[in-house]
VMD Tcl script that builds the backbone (N, CA, C; Angstrom):
set m [mol new atoms 174]
animate dup $m
set s [atomselect $m all]
$s set {name element resname resid chain x y z} {
  {N N UNK 1 A -16.780 -6.987 -57.568}
  {CA C UNK 1 A -16.203 -6.893 -58.851}
  {C C UNK 1 A -16.453 -5.527 -59.462}
  {N N UNK 2 A -15.467 -4.817 -59.769}
  {CA C UNK 2 A -15.494 -3.497 -60.378}
  {C C UNK 2 A -14.249 -3.056 -61.000}
  {N N UNK 3 A -14.341 -1.943 -61.590}
  {CA C UNK 3 A -13.215 -1.372 -62.217}
  {C C UNK 3 A -12.299 -0.572 -61.320}
  {N N UNK 4 A -11.105 -0.608 -61.391}
  {CA C UNK 4 A -10.205 0.170 -60.520}
  {C C UNK 4 A -9.645 1.367 -61.164}
  {N N UNK 5 A -10.439 1.957 -62.080}
  {CA C UNK 5 A -9.873 3.210 -62.762}
  {C C UNK 5 A -9.816 4.310 -61.796}
  {N N UNK 6 A -10.624 4.408 -60.814}
  {CA C UNK 6 A -10.611 5.511 -59.825}
  {C C UNK 6 A -9.282 5.479 -59.090}
  {N N UNK 7 A -8.845 4.266 -58.805}
  {CA C UNK 7 A -7.570 4.191 -58.035}
  {C C UNK 7 A -6.423 4.540 -58.976}
  {N N UNK 8 A -6.463 4.109 -60.183}
  {CA C UNK 8 A -5.405 4.323 -61.164}
  {C C UNK 8 A -5.185 5.837 -61.513}
  {N N UNK 9 A -6.292 6.521 -61.553}
  {CA C UNK 9 A -6.182 7.892 -62.008}
  {C C UNK 9 A -6.283 8.908 -60.848}
  {N N UNK 10 A -6.157 8.439 -59.606}
  {CA C UNK 10 A -6.271 9.313 -58.500}
  {C C UNK 10 A -4.969 10.164 -58.396}
  {N N UNK 11 A -4.982 11.290 -57.814}
  {CA C UNK 11 A -3.869 12.125 -57.718}
  {C C UNK 11 A -2.909 11.748 -56.541}
  {N N UNK 12 A -3.357 10.863 -55.700}
  {CA C UNK 12 A -2.551 10.448 -54.553}
  {C C UNK 12 A -1.916 9.091 -54.804}
  {N N UNK 13 A -0.852 9.079 -55.673}
  {CA C UNK 13 A -0.133 7.874 -56.000}
  {C C UNK 13 A 1.029 7.767 -55.067}
  {N N UNK 14 A 1.404 6.514 -54.827}
  {CA C UNK 14 A 2.636 6.379 -53.955}
  {C C UNK 14 A 3.817 6.053 -54.867}
  {N N UNK 15 A 4.402 7.129 -55.427}
  {CA C UNK 15 A 5.458 6.991 -56.340}
  {C C UNK 15 A 6.722 7.555 -55.735}
  {N N UNK 16 A 7.892 7.173 -56.239}
  {CA C UNK 16 A 9.174 7.617 -55.715}
  {C C UNK 16 A 9.415 9.071 -56.084}
  {N N UNK 17 A 10.083 9.792 -55.245}
  {CA C UNK 17 A 10.363 11.110 -55.459}
  {C C UNK 17 A 11.451 11.292 -56.427}
  {N N UNK 18 A 11.302 12.202 -57.395}
  {CA C UNK 18 A 12.275 12.357 -58.523}
  {C C UNK 18 A 13.204 13.512 -58.174}
  {N N UNK 19 A 14.517 13.214 -58.233}
  {CA C UNK 19 A 15.470 14.302 -58.087}
  {C C UNK 19 A 16.389 14.304 -59.338}
  {N N UNK 20 A 16.268 15.416 -60.078}
  {CA C UNK 20 A 16.962 15.426 -61.354}
  {C C UNK 20 A 18.502 15.455 -61.214}
  {N N UNK 21 A 19.177 14.618 -61.910}
  {CA C UNK 21 A 20.658 14.635 -61.916}
  {C C UNK 21 A 21.296 13.945 -60.798}
  {N N UNK 22 A 20.666 13.094 -60.087}
  {CA C UNK 22 A 21.283 12.434 -58.917}
  {C C UNK 22 A 21.801 11.048 -59.155}
  {N N UNK 23 A 21.482 10.528 -60.391}
  {CA C UNK 23 A 21.885 9.163 -60.724}
  {C C UNK 23 A 23.317 9.103 -61.327}
  {N N UNK 24 A 24.046 8.090 -60.909}
  {CA C UNK 24 A 25.398 7.905 -61.421}
  {C C UNK 24 A 25.320 7.105 -62.703}
  {N N UNK 25 A 25.780 7.683 -63.809}
  {CA C UNK 25 A 25.578 7.052 -65.066}
  {C C UNK 25 A 26.824 6.480 -65.686}
  {N N UNK 26 A 27.949 6.296 -64.826}
  {CA C UNK 26 A 29.169 5.814 -65.428}
  {C C UNK 26 A 29.070 4.424 -66.033}
  {N N UNK 27 A 28.363 3.516 -65.304}
  {CA C UNK 27 A 28.205 2.178 -65.910}
  {C C UNK 27 A 27.395 2.227 -67.093}
  {N N UNK 28 A 26.364 3.016 -67.238}
  {CA C UNK 28 A 25.551 3.143 -68.402}
  {C C UNK 28 A 26.407 3.626 -69.589}
  {N N UNK 29 A 27.287 4.631 -69.374}
  {CA C UNK 29 A 28.100 5.194 -70.337}
  {C C UNK 29 A 29.093 4.126 -70.906}
  {N N UNK 30 A 29.669 3.314 -69.951}
  {CA C UNK 30 A 30.587 2.258 -70.350}
  {C C UNK 30 A 29.973 1.244 -71.216}
  {N N UNK 31 A 28.726 0.773 -70.806}
  {CA C UNK 31 A 28.021 -0.238 -71.622}
  {C C UNK 31 A 27.670 0.396 -72.996}
  {N N UNK 32 A 27.253 1.593 -73.033}
  {CA C UNK 32 A 26.885 2.242 -74.367}
  {C C UNK 32 A 28.094 2.339 -75.238}
  {N N UNK 33 A 29.195 2.770 -74.660}
  {CA C UNK 33 A 30.446 2.937 -75.481}
  {C C UNK 33 A 30.866 1.487 -76.021}
  {N N UNK 34 A 30.766 0.438 -75.166}
  {CA C UNK 34 A 31.065 -0.899 -75.667}
  {C C UNK 34 A 30.156 -1.313 -76.737}
  {N N UNK 35 A 28.896 -0.993 -76.612}
  {CA C UNK 35 A 27.937 -1.367 -77.649}
  {C C UNK 35 A 28.269 -0.693 -78.995}
  {N N UNK 36 A 28.587 0.602 -78.941}
  {CA C UNK 36 A 28.906 1.292 -80.154}
  {C C UNK 36 A 30.202 0.787 -80.739}
  {N N UNK 37 A 31.140 0.445 -79.955}
  {CA C UNK 37 A 32.415 -0.168 -80.464}
  {C C UNK 37 A 32.162 -1.427 -81.156}
  {N N UNK 38 A 31.398 -2.323 -80.551}
  {CA C UNK 38 A 31.117 -3.635 -81.208}
  {C C UNK 38 A 30.270 -3.484 -82.461}
  {N N UNK 39 A 29.407 -2.589 -82.515}
  {CA C UNK 39 A 28.575 -2.369 -83.701}
  {C C UNK 39 A 29.455 -1.840 -84.810}
  {N N UNK 40 A 30.347 -0.870 -84.465}
  {CA C UNK 40 A 31.325 -0.322 -85.493}
  {C C UNK 40 A 32.280 -1.462 -86.003}
  {N N UNK 41 A 32.856 -2.207 -85.135}
  {CA C UNK 41 A 33.745 -3.299 -85.542}
  {C C UNK 41 A 33.019 -4.283 -86.413}
  {N N UNK 42 A 31.763 -4.684 -85.987}
  {CA C UNK 42 A 30.999 -5.659 -86.710}
  {C C UNK 42 A 30.701 -5.147 -88.199}
  {N N UNK 43 A 30.282 -3.848 -88.237}
  {CA C UNK 43 A 30.018 -3.280 -89.606}
  {C C UNK 43 A 31.252 -3.253 -90.419}
  {N N UNK 44 A 32.351 -2.886 -89.947}
  {CA C UNK 44 A 33.624 -2.894 -90.673}
  {C C UNK 44 A 33.992 -4.283 -91.122}
  {N N UNK 45 A 33.782 -5.302 -90.245}
  {CA C UNK 45 A 34.035 -6.677 -90.622}
  {C C UNK 45 A 33.195 -7.150 -91.743}
  {N N UNK 46 A 31.921 -6.823 -91.720}
  {CA C UNK 46 A 30.983 -7.256 -92.770}
  {C C UNK 46 A 31.366 -6.490 -94.129}
  {N N UNK 47 A 31.661 -5.258 -94.051}
  {CA C UNK 47 A 32.027 -4.513 -95.290}
  {C C UNK 47 A 33.346 -5.134 -95.854}
  {N N UNK 48 A 34.310 -5.420 -94.935}
  {CA C UNK 48 A 35.549 -6.030 -95.494}
  {C C UNK 48 A 35.272 -7.477 -96.089}
  {N N UNK 49 A 34.397 -8.212 -95.508}
  {CA C UNK 49 A 34.058 -9.542 -96.031}
  {C C UNK 49 A 33.352 -9.435 -97.364}
  {N N UNK 50 A 32.458 -8.410 -97.484}
  {CA C UNK 50 A 31.860 -8.192 -98.790}
  {C C UNK 50 A 32.859 -7.765 -99.863}
  {N N UNK 51 A 33.812 -6.998 -99.476}
  {CA C UNK 51 A 34.820 -6.480 -100.482}
  {C C UNK 51 A 35.630 -7.694 -100.894}
  {N N UNK 52 A 36.003 -8.541 -99.929}
  {CA C UNK 52 A 36.766 -9.739 -100.211}
  {C C UNK 52 A 36.068 -10.647 -101.211}
  {N N UNK 53 A 34.694 -10.861 -100.938}
  {CA C UNK 53 A 33.954 -11.708 -101.863}
  {C C UNK 53 A 33.842 -11.095 -103.253}
  {N N UNK 54 A 33.755 -9.760 -103.264}
  {CA C UNK 54 A 33.674 -9.085 -104.520}
  {C C UNK 54 A 35.016 -9.280 -105.333}
  {N N UNK 55 A 36.134 -9.239 -104.611}
  {CA C UNK 55 A 37.451 -9.348 -105.221}
  {C C UNK 55 A 37.713 -10.770 -105.709}
  {N N UNK 56 A 37.192 -11.743 -105.112}
  {CA C UNK 56 A 37.434 -13.123 -105.493}
  {C C UNK 56 A 36.221 -13.687 -106.367}
  {N N UNK 57 A 35.397 -12.764 -106.795}
  {CA C UNK 57 A 34.253 -13.087 -107.605}
  {C C UNK 57 A 33.290 -14.160 -106.934}
  {N N UNK 58 A 33.041 -13.924 -105.669}
  {CA C UNK 58 A 32.195 -14.892 -104.903}
  {C C UNK 58 A 30.818 -14.629 -105.247}
}
mol reanalyze $m
mol bondsrecalc $m
mol representation Tube
mol addrep $m
């Protein structure tokens, strides 16, 4: 029974090699654009609903 801090902070970790700019981000960009579109449409719908309620003295 002991602490594993020596293993956690050692300089010889088995990590993946990082290569900058090699990832395909097209799917990420599509999902992000869809998210922004839905947030924008939802905000507009809420604002229009509030204006409608204001007009009919809701």
